[in-house]
C-alpha positions, 0 to 999 in steps of 0.5 A, spaced: 113 845 278 119 841 279 117 837 272 116 844 268 123 846 270 127 839 268 123 839 262 124 846 261 132 845 261 132 838 258 129 842 252 134 848 252 139 843 252 138 840 246 137 846 242 144 848 244 146 841 242 142 842 236 145 849 234 152 847 236 152 842 232 149 845 226 154 852 227 161 846 227 159 842 221 157 848 217 163 852 219 168 847 217 172 845 211 170 840 207 177 836 205 177 830 200 180 824 201 187 823 197 189 816 199 185 811 196 186 804 193 182 805 186 180 810 181 177 810 174 182 812 168 179 815 162 179 807 160 175 805 164 180 801 168 180 801 174 188 802 177 191 799 184 197 799 187 200 793 190 207 792 191 211 785 193 219 784 196 223 782 190 228 779 195 233 774 192 236 770 198 241 765 199 242 760 205 249 761 208 253 755 207 259 755 211 260 763 210 259 769 214 256 773 208 250 771 204 246 774 199 240 778 201 238 782 195 233 787 196 228 790 191 221 791 191 216 791 185 211 794 182 206 789 181 200 794 180 198 797 175 199 804 176 206 808 177 208 809 185 213 811 190 216 806 195 219 806 201 222 800 206 224 799 213 229 794 214 229 791 222 233 785 225 230 780 230 235 783 235 239 788 235 245 784 237 245 781 230 245 788 227 251 790 230 255 785 228 253 786 221 254 789 215 252 791 208 254 791 202 250 793 194 255 791 190 255 786 185 261 782 188 260 778 194 267 779 197 268 786 195 271 791 199 265 796 200 261 793 206 259 797 211 256 796 219 248 795 218 247 801 222 250 806 217 247 804 211 242 809 213 247 814 212 251 811 206 243 808 202 245 807 195 245 812 189 238 812 188 236 811 195 235 816 202 234 814 209 229 819 213 224 818 219 226 810 220 225 808 212 229 808 205 226 812 201 227 809 193 228 816 189 225 815 183 218 813 180 217 806 180 213 804 173 208 797 174 212 791 173 218 795 174 223 794 181 227 799 184 234 797 184 238 794 190 237 796 197 242 791 200 245 786 196 250 782 201 250 781 208 256 779 212 256 777 220 261 776 224 260 772 230 264 774 236 266 766 240 260 768 245 255 768 241 252 760 239 245 762 236 248 764 229 240 764 226 237 770 225 233 775 221 232 782 217 225 783 215 223 788 210 217 792 210 215 795 204 210 801 203 207 804 197 204 811 194 200 813 188 204 817 184 197 821 183 199 823 190 204 827 188 210 828 182 216 827 187 218 821 193 219 827 198 212 830 197 209 824 196 209 822 204 209 829 206 
């Protein structure tokens, strides 16, 4: 008698699980994955996204100002939108550094590195930790400079003057959206 009850309970549990699963899967909405790396166009050529940091860096020579011209280049074969994050190897250096996107090294347009998010270049906008390039970026084209010059004013108590500014960039295909605002939503 005990074995019959156990088999009956197990059978009921299995029937319940199968019917619940079927109800769940038949009632859920089908969603297509819009983010993909490859898709065929009319010419049977694959579209792909690929970007590179197009950076011109010149090692500082006896100066607190050096070139770090940061652009992003679309090396793929489809239009895209890009966004960039800048990070210092230490906030200590971020607090004593200034950025300029002027063509001239000795211009008066340096702003504190932390304030770039409030005063980005004309075709860039800052939001949620990233700098978004407002324009569509066609293949083989580069963005305008996000920054061009870095000036670091070292106080006497800082002996180690070596630091890094890391550039992290992402792209999303233009077929996903018609504007940079909607592309990352």
